[in-house]
C-alpha positions as CSV (number, residue, x, y, z in Angstrom):
1,M,-111.6,-79.8,124.7
2,L,-111.6,-77.2,126.8
3,N,-109.4,-76.8,130.7
4,N,-109.9,-74.2,132.9
5,D,-107.5,-72.4,135.5
6,D,-107.7,-75.7,138.2
7,G,-105.9,-77.7,135.8
8,V,-110.0,-80.0,135.1
9,S,-111.7,-80.3,131.9
10,D,-115.2,-80.0,132.1
11,E,-115.6,-83.1,130.4
12,E,-113.5,-84.6,133.3
13,I,-115.8,-83.6,135.9
14,L,-118.9,-84.7,134.2
15,D,-117.3,-88.4,133.6
16,A,-116.2,-88.1,137.7
17,V,-119.7,-87.6,138.1
18,Q,-121.1,-90.9,135.8
19,D,-117.7,-93.3,137.7
20,A,-119.7,-92.1,141.3
21,Q,-122.8,-93.0,140.2
22,Q,-122.2,-95.5,138.5
23,P,-118.8,-97.2,139.1
24,S,-117.4,-99.2,136.2
25,A,-117.0,-103.8,136.1
26,P,-116.8,-105.6,132.9
27,P,-119.3,-106.2,131.0
28,V,-121.8,-109.2,131.6
29,E,-121.2,-112.1,128.7
30,P,-124.2,-113.3,127.6
31,V,-125.0,-117.4,128.8
32,D,-126.9,-120.3,126.2
33,V,-127.5,-122.1,129.3
34,D,-128.5,-124.9,126.2
35,A,-125.4,-125.5,125.5
36,L,-123.6,-124.9,129.2
37,A,-125.6,-127.5,131.0
38,A,-125.2,-129.9,127.8
39,A,-121.0,-129.7,128.5
40,L,-121.2,-130.4,132.1
41,T,-123.1,-133.2,131.1
42,A,-120.8,-134.4,128.8
43,I,-118.0,-134.6,131.3
44,D,-117.8,-138.5,132.1
45,D,-115.8,-138.1,134.6
46,V,-117.7,-136.8,138.2
47,N,-115.4,-135.3,140.3
48,E,-114.0,-133.3,137.7
49,R,-117.7,-132.6,136.6
50,S,-119.1,-132.1,140.2
51,E,-116.3,-128.8,140.1
52,R,-117.1,-128.3,136.7
53,V,-120.9,-127.1,138.1
54,R,-119.9,-125.3,141.2
55,A,-117.6,-123.7,139.2
56,E,-119.3,-122.1,136.4
57,I,-122.2,-121.0,139.1
58,Y,-119.7,-119.2,140.9
59,E,-118.8,-117.7,137.4
60,L,-122.5,-116.9,136.9
61,G,-122.7,-114.9,140.6
62,L,-119.4,-113.5,140.4
63,N,-120.4,-111.5,136.6
64,G,-123.5,-111.0,137.6
65,T,-125.8,-112.6,135.4
66,D,-128.8,-112.0,135.2
67,F,-131.4,-113.9,137.6
68,G,-134.2,-115.0,134.8
69,V,-130.9,-116.8,133.2
70,V,-129.9,-118.1,136.7
71,G,-133.1,-120.1,137.5
72,R,-133.3,-122.2,134.3
73,L,-129.7,-123.2,133.9
74,R,-130.6,-124.1,138.1
75,D,-133.3,-126.2,137.1
76,R,-131.8,-127.7,134.5
77,L,-129.0,-129.3,136.5
78,T,-130.2,-129.4,139.8
79,A,-133.7,-131.5,137.4
80,G,-134.0,-135.8,138.3
81,G,-134.0,-138.0,140.6
82,P,-130.6,-138.4,142.8
83,K,-129.0,-140.1,140.2
84,D,-129.6,-137.9,137.4
85,R,-129.3,-134.3,138.3
86,L,-125.3,-132.9,138.4
87,I,-125.9,-130.6,141.9
88,T,-128.4,-130.4,143.9
89,K,-130.3,-127.1,144.0
90,G,-128.6,-125.8,147.9
91,E,-125.7,-127.0,146.5
92,F,-126.1,-125.0,143.4
93,D,-127.9,-121.6,145.6
94,R,-124.4,-121.9,147.6
95,A,-121.9,-121.8,145.2
96,H,-123.9,-118.5,143.6
97,Q,-123.7,-116.6,146.3
98,R,-120.5,-117.3,146.5
99,G,-119.9,-116.0,143.2
100,A,-122.6,-112.9,144.0
101,K,-120.4,-112.0,147.0
102,E,-116.8,-111.7,145.6
103,R,-118.5,-109.5,142.5
104,D,-120.1,-107.6,145.4
105,Q,-116.4,-106.8,147.6
106,Q,-114.8,-106.4,143.4
107,E,-117.4,-103.6,142.7
108,R,-116.9,-102.0,146.8
109,D,-113.0,-102.3,145.9
110,R,-113.9,-100.3,142.7
111,A,-115.9,-97.8,143.6
112,E,-113.3,-96.7,146.5
113,A,-110.2,-96.7,144.6
114,D,-112.2,-95.1,142.4
115,R,-113.5,-92.2,145.6
116,R,-109.4,-92.1,146.3
117,D,-108.6,-91.5,142.9
118,R,-110.8,-88.6,143.1
119,A,-110.1,-87.6,146.7
120,E,-106.1,-87.3,145.3
121,A,-107.8,-85.1,142.2
122,R,-109.7,-83.3,144.5
123,G,-106.5,-83.0,147.3
124,L,-104.1,-81.8,144.7
125,R,-107.4,-79.1,142.9
126,R,-107.7,-77.6,146.4
127,V,-103.7,-77.3,147.8
128,E,-103.8,-75.1,144.2
129,M,-107.0,-73.6,144.2
130,A,-107.1,-72.3,141.3
131,W,-110.9,-71.1,141.4
132,A,-110.1,-69.3,143.9
133,K,-107.8,-66.5,142.0
134,G,-108.7,-62.5,142.9
135,L,-110.6,-63.9,145.9
136,G,-108.1,-62.7,147.8
137,L,-109.0,-65.9,150.5
138,P,-107.4,-66.1,154.4
139,D,-103.9,-68.0,154.3
140,G,-104.2,-71.1,155.2
141,F,-108.3,-71.8,154.0
142,T,-109.0,-75.5,152.4
143,V,-112.0,-77.3,151.7
144,P,-112.9,-80.0,152.8
145,D,-112.9,-83.6,151.8
146,E,-115.7,-84.8,150.4
147,W,-116.3,-81.8,149.1
148,D,-114.9,-80.0,145.6
149,V,-115.1,-77.1,144.2
150,S,-114.2,-75.8,140.4
151,H,-114.9,-73.6,137.7
152,D,-117.9,-75.6,137.0
153,G,-119.2,-74.9,140.5
154,V,-119.3,-76.8,144.0
155,L,-119.8,-80.7,144.5
156,F,-120.1,-83.2,147.3
157,F,-119.1,-86.6,146.9
158,P,-120.8,-88.5,150.0
159,A,-119.5,-91.6,150.6
160,E,-122.5,-93.7,149.4
161,G,-124.9,-92.5,146.2
162,A,-124.3,-90.0,144.0
163,V,-122.6,-87.0,143.9
164,L,-124.8,-83.8,144.5
165,R,-124.1,-80.3,143.2
166,A,-124.3,-77.9,145.4
167,A,-123.6,-74.7,143.8
168,Y,-123.4,-73.6,139.4
169,A,-119.8,-72.5,140.2
170,P,-117.9,-71.1,142.5
171,L,-119.4,-70.0,145.6
172,V,-117.3,-70.0,149.2
173,P,-117.7,-68.2,152.8
174,V,-115.0,-65.1,152.7
175,R,-115.1,-63.0,155.9
176,V,-118.2,-63.7,159.3
177,L,-118.8,-60.3,160.7
178,L,-119.6,-59.4,164.3
179,D,-122.3,-56.0,164.2
180,P,-121.9,-54.1,167.4
181,D,-125.3,-56.0,169.3
182,G,-123.1,-58.8,168.6
183,A,-125.1,-60.8,165.3
184,Q,-123.7,-62.9,163.1
185,S,-123.3,-61.8,160.3
186,V,-121.1,-64.0,157.1
187,E,-119.8,-61.9,153.8
188,L,-120.1,-64.8,150.9
189,A,-118.3,-64.7,148.0
190,W,-119.2,-66.4,144.7
191,R,-118.2,-65.4,140.9
192,T,-120.7,-64.8,137.8
193,G,-119.2,-63.9,134.9
194,G,-115.7,-63.9,134.9
195,R,-116.1,-61.9,137.9
196,W,-116.4,-62.5,141.8
197,V,-119.4,-60.4,143.9
198,R,-119.6,-60.4,147.2
199,R,-123.0,-59.7,149.9
200,T,-123.3,-59.8,153.3
201,I,-126.5,-61.8,154.7
202,P,-127.5,-62.1,158.4
203,K,-126.1,-66.4,159.6
204,S,-129.0,-67.0,159.8
205,T,-129.9,-66.8,156.1
206,M,-127.1,-69.2,154.9
207,K,-128.6,-71.6,157.3
208,S,-131.6,-71.6,155.1
209,G,-130.8,-72.6,151.9
210,R,-134.3,-71.7,150.6
211,R,-134.1,-68.2,152.6
212,L,-130.7,-68.1,150.9
213,V,-132.5,-68.5,147.4
214,Q,-135.1,-65.9,148.1
215,A,-132.6,-63.2,149.7
216,L,-129.6,-64.1,147.0
217,G,-131.5,-64.6,143.4
218,D,-131.6,-62.1,142.3
219,A,-127.9,-61.1,142.8
220,G,-127.3,-63.4,140.4
221,I,-125.8,-65.9,143.1
222,P,-125.2,-69.5,141.2
223,I,-128.0,-71.5,143.6
224,I,-131.6,-72.9,142.0
225,E,-133.4,-74.0,144.8
226,A,-133.6,-78.3,144.1
227,D,-130.2,-78.0,145.9
228,A,-130.8,-75.3,148.9
229,R,-130.0,-78.3,151.7
230,T,-126.6,-79.2,149.4
231,A,-126.1,-75.2,149.5
232,E,-126.5,-74.5,153.8
233,R,-124.0,-78.0,154.1
234,W,-122.0,-76.6,151.4
235,L,-121.0,-73.3,153.6
236,A,-122.1,-74.9,156.8
237,T,-119.2,-77.7,156.2
238,V,-116.7,-75.5,154.5
239,E,-117.1,-72.6,157.6
240,A,-116.5,-74.4,160.6
241,A,-113.1,-76.0,158.8
242,N,-112.2,-72.7,157.7
243,E,-113.1,-71.7,161.6
244,A,-109.5,-70.8,162.6
245,V,-108.7,-69.3,159.9
246,M,-111.9,-66.7,159.3
247,P,-112.7,-65.4,162.6
248,P,-115.0,-62.8,163.6
249,Q,-114.4,-59.6,161.7
250,D,-116.3,-56.4,164.1
251,L,-118.4,-55.5,161.6
252,A,-119.1,-51.5,161.7
253,R,-122.8,-50.3,160.4
254,W,-122.6,-45.9,160.8
255,L,-119.9,-44.2,159.6
256,G,-117.9,-42.0,161.6
257,W,-117.4,-42.4,166.1
258,Q,-117.2,-46.9,166.7
259,P,-117.9,-48.8,170.0
260,D,-114.2,-49.3,170.1
261,G,-112.7,-46.1,170.3
262,S,-112.1,-45.8,165.6
263,F,-113.0,-43.3,163.6
264,L,-113.7,-44.8,160.4
265,S,-114.9,-42.2,157.7
266,A,-115.1,-43.8,154.6
267,A,-115.6,-47.5,154.0
268,D,-112.0,-47.4,152.7
269,G,-111.8,-51.4,153.9
270,S,-110.0,-50.2,157.2
271,R,-112.7,-52.2,158.3
272,P,-116.0,-54.2,157.0
273,L,-119.2,-51.4,156.3
274,E,-122.0,-52.5,155.1
275,P,-125.0,-50.8,156.4
276,K,-127.9,-51.8,158.0
277,Y,-130.8,-50.3,155.5
278,P,-130.3,-51.1,152.4
279,E,-131.7,-47.2,152.0
280,Q,-128.7,-46.5,153.6
281,A,-126.2,-47.5,151.1
282,P,-125.9,-44.3,148.5
283,Y,-125.5,-41.9,151.4
284,V,-122.3,-44.6,152.7
285,A,-120.9,-44.5,148.9
286,A,-120.6,-40.4,149.1
287,H,-118.4,-41.6,152.1
288,H,-115.1,-41.4,149.8
289,P,-111.9,-38.8,149.1
290,A,-111.4,-37.1,146.0
291,G,-108.5,-34.9,145.0
292,T,-105.4,-33.6,148.0
293,L,-106.5,-32.0,151.6
294,A,-104.2,-29.1,149.4
295,D,-106.6,-29.5,147.0
296,W,-109.7,-28.6,149.6
297,Q,-107.5,-26.6,150.6
298,A,-106.8,-24.4,148.0
299,A,-110.6,-24.3,147.1
300,I,-111.6,-23.4,150.3
301,K,-109.3,-19.9,151.0
302,S,-111.1,-18.0,149.2
303,V,-113.7,-18.6,151.9
304,E,-111.7,-16.7,154.6
305,S,-113.3,-13.4,154.3
306,F,-117.5,-14.4,154.7
307,P,-117.6,-15.6,157.4
308,A,-121.1,-17.0,157.9
309,V,-120.3,-19.3,155.3
310,R,-116.6,-20.7,157.5
311,A,-119.5,-21.0,160.7
312,V,-120.7,-23.1,158.1
313,L,-117.8,-25.3,157.9
314,A,-117.2,-25.5,161.6
315,A,-120.2,-27.4,162.4
316,G,-119.1,-30.3,160.2
317,F,-115.9,-30.1,162.1
318,A,-117.7,-29.5,164.9
319,A,-120.1,-33.4,165.0
320,A,-117.0,-34.6,165.3
321,L,-116.9,-32.9,168.4
322,L,-120.4,-33.7,169.9
323,R,-119.6,-37.1,171.8
324,V,-116.5,-35.8,173.5
325,L,-118.5,-32.5,174.4
326,N,-120.9,-34.5,175.6
327,V,-123.3,-32.4,173.2
328,D,-126.4,-33.5,171.4
329,S,-127.1,-33.1,168.1
330,F,-128.4,-30.3,167.0
331,V,-129.5,-27.7,163.7
332,L,-127.4,-24.7,162.2
333,D,-130.0,-22.9,159.9
334,V,-129.1,-21.3,157.3
335,A,-132.3,-19.1,155.9
336,G,-132.5,-15.8,153.5
337,A,-133.1,-14.4,149.8
338,S,-132.2,-17.0,148.0
339,S,-128.5,-16.9,145.6
340,R,-127.3,-15.2,148.8
341,G,-124.7,-18.9,149.6
342,K,-126.8,-21.4,151.4
343,T,-126.8,-24.2,149.5
344,T,-123.4,-23.2,148.8
345,A,-122.2,-22.5,153.0
346,A,-124.2,-26.5,153.0
347,R,-121.5,-28.1,150.9
348,V,-118.1,-26.2,151.9
349,G,-119.7,-27.7,155.5
350,L,-119.6,-31.4,153.4
351,S,-116.5,-30.8,151.9
352,P,-114.7,-32.5,154.8
353,W,-116.4,-35.5,155.0
354,A,-118.3,-36.5,151.2
355,D,-118.4,-35.7,147.9
356,P,-121.0,-32.6,147.8
357,G,-122.2,-32.8,144.6
358,E,-125.6,-32.4,142.9
359,K,-125.4,-35.9,141.3
360,A,-123.9,-37.5,144.8
361,D,-125.8,-38.5,147.5
362,G,-124.2,-36.5,150.2
363,M,-126.6,-33.1,150.4
364,Y,-129.7,-34.3,151.3
365,T,-133.3,-32.6,150.9
366,W,-136.1,-30.8,153.1
367,K,-138.5,-33.2,150.2
368,T,-138.7,-36.1,152.8
369,K,-140.5,-38.7,154.6
370,M,-139.8,-39.1,158.8
371,L,-138.3,-42.5,158.4
372,A,-136.5,-42.0,155.2
373,A,-134.3,-38.3,157.0
374,E,-133.8,-40.9,159.6
375,Y,-132.6,-43.1,157.4
376,R,-129.9,-40.6,156.0
377,L,-129.1,-39.3,160.1
378,N,-128.7,-43.1,161.4
379,I,-125.9,-43.7,158.5
380,V,-123.2,-41.3,160.6
381,R,-121.7,-41.1,164.2
382,G,-120.2,-37.4,164.1
383,I,-120.0,-36.1,160.4
384,P,-122.4,-33.8,158.6
385,V,-125.6,-34.0,157.5
386,P,-127.0,-30.9,155.5
387,F,-130.5,-30.7,154.9
388,D,-131.2,-28.8,151.6
389,E,-134.0,-26.6,150.9
390,S,-136.5,-26.2,153.6
391,Q,-139.1,-24.7,151.4
392,L,-139.7,-27.9,148.9
393,V,-140.8,-29.6,152.4
394,E,-144.2,-31.6,151.4
395,D,-145.6,-31.7,154.8
396,P,-143.9,-29.5,157.1
397,G,-144.4,-31.8,160.0
398,V,-141.8,-32.9,158.9
399,V,-139.3,-30.7,160.0
400,D,-140.8,-29.9,162.9
401,T,-140.8,-32.7,164.3
402,L,-136.8,-33.4,163.3
403,L,-136.4,-30.8,164.8
404,Y,-137.7,-32.4,167.6
405,Q,-136.5,-35.2,167.4
406,V,-132.8,-34.0,166.0
407,P,-131.4,-33.7,169.7
408,K,-132.9,-36.3,171.4
409,N,-130.4,-38.4,168.9
410,H,-132.1,-41.1,167.6
411,G,-135.5,-41.2,165.8
412,Q,-139.5,-42.2,166.3
413,H,-140.0,-45.1,167.4
414,R,-142.0,-47.7,166.3
415,G,-143.7,-50.6,166.2
416,G,-145.4,-53.5,163.4
417,G,-141.9,-54.3,162.2
418,W,-140.4,-50.3,161.0
419,P,-137.0,-49.0,162.3
420,S,-137.6,-48.0,165.9
421,G,-135.1,-45.6,167.5
422,L,-132.5,-44.9,164.8
423,P,-129.2,-44.0,166.8
424,W,-127.3,-40.8,165.4
425,E,-124.4,-38.1,166.4
426,T,-124.7,-35.5,164.0
427,V,-125.1,-31.3,163.2
428,V,-127.2,-30.8,160.7
429,I,-127.0,-28.1,158.5
430,S,-130.5,-26.4,157.0
431,T,-131.3,-24.4,154.7
432,G,-134.0,-22.7,153.2
433,E,-135.3,-19.3,152.5
434,R,-137.9,-19.9,155.1
435,P,-135.9,-20.3,158.7
436,A,-137.2,-24.7,160.2
437,L,-137.5,-23.5,163.0
438,S,-141.1,-21.4,160.9
439,F,-142.7,-24.7,160.8
440,T,-143.0,-25.4,163.6
441,S,-144.6,-25.6,167.0
442,S,-142.7,-26.4,169.9
443,Q,-141.3,-23.1,171.9
444,G,-139.1,-24.9,173.0
445,A,-136.6,-26.1,169.5
446,A,-135.3,-23.1,169.1
447,A,-133.6,-23.6,172.1
448,R,-131.9,-26.7,169.3
449,V,-131.9,-24.8,166.5
450,L,-129.1,-21.8,165.5
451,S,-130.1,-19.5,162.8
452,L,-127.9,-17.8,161.2
453,R,-129.2,-14.9,159.9
454,T,-127.1,-13.5,157.6
455,A,-126.3,-14.4,154.5
456,P,-123.4,-16.4,153.2
457,M,-122.0,-15.2,150.8
458,G,-122.5,-12.0,151.2
459,E,-125.2,-8.9,148.8
460,N,-126.1,-11.1,145.5
461,T,-123.3,-9.2,143.0
462,P,-121.1,-10.4,140.2
463,D,-118.5,-10.4,142.1
464,N,-119.8,-12.6,145.5
465,G,-121.8,-14.8,142.5
466,Q,-118.7,-15.6,141.5
467,A,-116.8,-16.5,144.2
468,A,-119.2,-18.2,145.5
469,R,-119.3,-21.0,141.6
470,D,-115.9,-21.1,142.4
471,I,-115.3,-23.0,145.2
472,V,-118.6,-24.7,144.3
473,T,-116.6,-26.0,142.3
474,G,-113.2,-26.2,143.7
475,V,-115.4,-28.8,146.5
476,T,-116.8,-30.8,143.9
477,S,-113.3,-31.7,142.7
478,N,-111.5,-32.1,146.2
479,Y,-113.1,-33.7,149.4
480,G,-113.6,-36.7,151.9
481,T,-109.8,-35.5,153.1
482,A,-110.0,-32.2,155.4
483,G,-112.9,-34.9,157.7
484,P,-110.5,-38.2,158.4
485,E,-107.6,-35.6,158.9
486,F,-109.7,-34.4,161.9
487,A,-110.8,-37.1,162.7
488,A,-107.9,-39.3,163.2
489,R,-106.0,-35.7,164.9
490,L,-109.1,-36.0,167.8
491,V,-108.2,-39.3,168.7
492,A,-104.1,-38.4,168.7
493,E,-105.4,-35.7,171.1
494,L,-107.4,-37.7,172.9
495,A,-104.9,-40.7,173.7
496,S,-103.3,-38.5,175.4
497,E,-103.8,-38.2,179.8
498,D,-107.0,-36.2,180.7
499,A,-107.2,-34.9,177.3
500,A,-111.1,-35.1,176.9
501,D,-111.0,-33.4,180.1
502,R,-109.3,-30.1,179.0
503,I,-111.0,-30.3,175.7
504,R,-114.2,-30.5,177.7
505,A,-113.1,-27.6,180.1
506,R,-112.4,-25.3,177.1
507,H,-115.8,-25.7,176.0
508,E,-117.8,-25.0,179.7
509,E,-115.3,-21.8,179.4
510,L,-116.3,-20.6,175.5
511,S,-119.9,-21.9,176.2
512,G,-119.8,-19.2,179.3
513,Q,-117.8,-16.7,176.9
514,L,-120.7,-16.9,174.7
515,A,-123.7,-16.8,177.0
516,G,-125.8,-14.0,175.5
517,T,-127.7,-11.6,178.0
518,T,-130.8,-13.7,177.4
519,G,-131.3,-17.6,178.6
520,M,-132.4,-18.5,175.2
521,S,-129.1,-17.6,173.6
522,G,-128.3,-18.8,177.0
523,R,-129.2,-22.5,176.3
524,R,-127.8,-22.4,172.7
525,A,-124.1,-21.7,174.4
526,P,-122.7,-24.9,174.1
527,M,-123.4,-25.4,170.1
528,V,-121.8,-22.6,170.2
529,A,-119.2,-22.9,171.9
530,A,-118.9,-26.0,169.9
531,L,-118.7,-24.6,167.0
532,V,-115.4,-22.1,168.1
533,L,-113.9,-24.8,169.6
534,A,-114.0,-26.8,166.3
535,D,-113.1,-23.9,164.5
536,R,-110.4,-23.2,166.2
537,C,-109.0,-27.0,166.8
538,A,-109.0,-27.2,162.3
539,C,-106.6,-23.9,161.9
540,G,-104.6,-25.4,165.0
541,W,-104.2,-28.6,163.1
542,G,-103.0,-26.8,160.0
543,I,-106.7,-28.8,158.8
544,V,-108.2,-25.7,157.2
545,P,-105.6,-22.5,156.1
546,F,-106.1,-19.0,157.3
547,G,-106.7,-17.8,162.1
548,P,-109.8,-19.1,163.9
549,L,-113.3,-16.2,163.7
550,P,-112.9,-13.8,167.0
551,L,-115.5,-14.2,169.2
552,E,-117.4,-11.4,167.9
553,I,-118.0,-12.7,165.2
554,W,-118.9,-15.8,166.5
555,R,-121.5,-13.5,168.8
556,D,-123.1,-11.7,165.8
557,L,-123.4,-14.3,164.0
558,L,-125.4,-16.5,165.6
559,V,-125.5,-14.9,170.0
560,A,-126.8,-11.7,168.7
561,D,-131.2,-12.2,170.4
562,D,-132.8,-13.0,167.1
563,P,-136.5,-11.7,167.1
564,A,-137.3,-15.1,165.6
565,D,-136.6,-17.0,169.1
566,N,-140.2,-15.4,170.2
567,R,-141.8,-17.1,166.3
568,P,-145.8,-16.7,168.4
569,E,-144.7,-13.0,168.6
570,M,-143.4,-12.6,165.1
571,A,-146.9,-14.2,163.9
572,L,-148.7,-11.9,164.9
573,D,-146.6,-9.1,164.4
574,A,-146.9,-9.9,160.9
575,V,-151.2,-10.6,162.2
576,R,-151.1,-6.3,163.1
577,E,-149.4,-6.1,159.7
578,F,-152.0,-7.8,158.0
579,V,-155.1,-6.4,159.5
580,A,-153.2,-2.5,159.5
581,A,-152.7,-2.5,155.7
582,N,-156.6,-4.4,155.2
583,P,-159.2,-2.3,157.4
584,N,-161.5,-3.0,154.5
585,G,-161.1,-6.5,153.8
586,L,-162.9,-6.9,157.6
587,W,-167.3,-7.3,157.6
588,W,-168.6,-5.2,160.4
589,P,-172.1,-7.1,161.4
590,K,-175.5,-4.5,159.8
591,T,-173.1,-2.1,157.3
592,N,-174.2,-2.5,153.9
593,R,-170.2,-2.1,153.1
594,I,-169.7,-3.7,150.2
595,Q,-166.8,-6.6,149.6
596,P,-163.7,-5.8,148.3
597,P,-162.6,-7.1,144.8
598,A,-160.0,-9.9,146.7
599,G,-162.6,-10.8,149.1
600,W,-162.9,-10.5,153.0
601,I,-160.4,-11.8,155.0
602,G,-162.9,-11.3,158.0
603,R,-164.9,-9.4,160.9
604,V,-164.4,-7.5,163.5
605,T,-166.6,-9.0,166.2
606,V,-167.8,-9.0,170.3
607,E,-166.5,-11.3,172.7
608,A,-167.2,-10.2,175.9
609,G,-168.8,-6.4,175.2
610,R,-165.0,-6.1,173.5
611,E,-165.0,-5.6,169.8
612,C,-162.4,-8.4,168.6
613,V,-160.8,-8.8,164.8
614,A,-161.6,-12.5,164.0
615,L,-159.6,-13.7,160.5
616,F,-160.8,-16.9,158.0
617,A,-157.7,-19.8,158.9
618,G,-158.0,-20.0,154.9
619,R,-156.8,-15.3,154.0
620,L,-154.5,-16.1,157.6
621,R,-152.7,-19.0,156.0
622,E,-151.9,-17.4,153.0
623,A,-150.8,-14.2,155.2
624,L,-148.8,-16.0,157.5
625,E,-146.8,-18.2,154.3
626,R,-146.2,-15.0,152.6
627,R,-144.0,-13.8,155.8
628,G,-142.3,-17.7,155.5
629,I,-144.0,-18.9,158.8
630,E,-147.0,-21.6,159.1
631,L,-150.1,-21.8,160.4
632,D,-150.0,-24.3,162.7
633,A,-147.3,-23.9,163.7
634,V,-147.7,-20.8,166.0
635,A,-150.7,-21.2,166.8
636,P,-150.4,-23.5,169.7
637,G,-148.4,-20.7,170.9
638,W,-150.6,-17.8,170.7
639,V,-153.3,-20.3,172.2
640,E,-151.0,-21.1,175.1
641,V,-150.3,-17.4,175.8
642,E,-154.0,-16.7,175.3
643,A,-153.8,-14.6,172.4
644,L,-157.1,-16.3,170.7
645,V,-160.7,-16.2,171.3
646,K,-162.1,-19.7,172.6
647,D,-165.0,-21.0,172.6
648,E,-165.4,-24.4,173.8
649,K,-169.0,-25.5,170.7
650,F,-166.1,-25.6,168.4
651,R,-163.2,-28.6,168.4
652,P,-161.0,-27.0,168.5
653,A,-162.4,-24.3,170.4
654,H,-158.7,-22.4,169.3
655,V,-161.2,-22.3,165.5
656,P,-164.8,-21.6,166.3
657,N,-167.4,-20.3,163.2
658,R,-168.9,-17.5,163.0
659,Y,-171.3,-15.8,160.0
660,V,-169.7,-13.6,157.9
661,N,-171.8,-11.4,155.8
662,G,-173.9,-14.8,156.1
663,T,-172.1,-17.7,155.6
664,R,-170.9,-19.5,158.3
665,S,-167.0,-20.0,158.3
666,R,-164.2,-21.1,160.4
667,V,-162.3,-17.9,162.0
668,Y,-159.3,-16.7,164.4
669,I,-160.4,-14.6,166.8
670,F,-158.4,-12.9,168.0
671,A,-158.2,-11.9,172.1
672,P,-159.5,-8.0,173.2
673,G,-155.9,-5.7,172.5
674,I,-154.2,-8.2,170.5
675,V,-154.8,-6.7,166.8
676,D,-156.1,-3.3,166.8
677,V,-160.4,-2.8,165.2
678,P,-159.1,-0.3,162.5
679,F,-161.7,2.9,162.8
680,Y,-163.0,4.9,160.4
681,E,-164.8,7.5,160.5
682,D,-167.9,5.7,159.4
683,T,-167.4,2.4,161.0
684,P,-170.6,1.3,163.4
685,T,-170.1,-0.2,166.9
686,P,-171.3,-3.8,165.8
687,D,-174.2,-4.7,168.3
688,G,-172.8,-6.9,170.6
689,D,-175.0,-10.0,169.7
690,G,-170.9,-11.6,168.6
691,T,-172.6,-12.7,165.8
């Protein structure tokens, strides 16, 4: 017979259950009705015989003799006339009832004694609670009366009736958690396979046994639906009994700034952290420390000579300053040719907070859907999020929408039970061979995106390539230490009087110095100033192993006027170059010009009496994509500045049908003077019919 750690064996538990269901009683001996009647009749003394008859009948009731036997004896002893019968029926019944009542009382006494014994044993186990070894229950945790917990499960011993099973292994609530929005959750723990399993569920789920089975059945919770009612009663009872030792604890739902002003850098146990959505768990897991701060500092020491990488690193720290500076989330876009250190820079920017390695989930990819991207952003408030390789995006609309939503600090609003308006505070570090702004149709997006066009690791030389590899090796082995140090120092600074006002004043001063000469650079200045301030804080607090970048370098990196700010005009320049490079690809009406091997790119048409270039939609799209420009992103801008001819007979009006060599096709017609019509000596003059 094996004994569990709580000092009670499996067989003893089973015996206790059986005893509760069938209280022990003396065995009933068989009764020979004829022999007993004859023996009683043979007694000569009337008084002795009468006393003996009543005593025997009482014993039958006391022993619980079968009613069939009692009935036959009653018939024998009450038969005949008044002189012949040994006892009247009424006297017989009263004597039997006295015995039966005494038997019932004895059984109740025995059951009560058994319950007291079991309660005493349960009390000892409640005090010892050997079953809870390794669980870490709070001091003073108790198991309520009428309940028994052992390695074999949880049993309910009611005052009356059979023992009920609530669980087939120890199952207890260990913490009550309070969401930032006030909703309560409960952390349950149960033992399986020699280890404790913990899961956090909404309080409403714990209050419904069936929902509990549905929610945690696959996780191995040791209850079945048939016992669900008893299980929900057990959890409610034990939680109520331990309310004083398990007060609600604040539950974090995200990393970074918390409602009470603290900063949570990782799920390190300092505060319970449970993402609201299961999809976010891998992102949380990536945020943890590895190595030491000194090791990380040594790994990034060589970054000092690469200002663009320094700028991305500053963006990683700047995310924690956004709330203090009252600056909205924004995007730092690192775009350019391949093998220039874009992803390396993004890894460096994330490394103060999380694992930037390929196998971790700290780095995110543009190959995503909108809701999935919002899940990733929603898990942080003051920590950067890298979006790597924009050229991999499957739906360009995702980039367009995200660039619009990021500075709003929340996701899209949805109905139908879908996650809606998910909030965040972050700096998105975007990388790709194509600029992120080339995907968006909103000219205003340029004011919400900082474009870093300098190659982070410089030219693609062997030395720079080796430097990039060394940096990646260093930050993928040592990470997650500098960010918490930065946040801790920031929280300490903010504790002093007027600290936030002084920090904001310094930021405003820097914004003025970095405003540039255009309205666009002025709108971007607060974002650039946030990077500069973060860089100076990280350097001044000794978190990075070098001095701050001079303002002049910051101006060169992010403040200088960028022709890409006017993306529709930039795209028109690409169109002009495309037409100038392919003059023989334009079809002219009423000519015998031979179609080039690559096919026609469009035609020359006449609109309002003037010659115009009309390009096939497909060929135009291909030409722009080769330049990293999305046609759908710039076409609305062309319409806005009236660079396209519209024909209201078609929808959309700015992409009408026109004949090209006898075939109707959708074309973009550029207004006169927008794209020059190529001229050759043999170029005929169109007849002006616009066909």
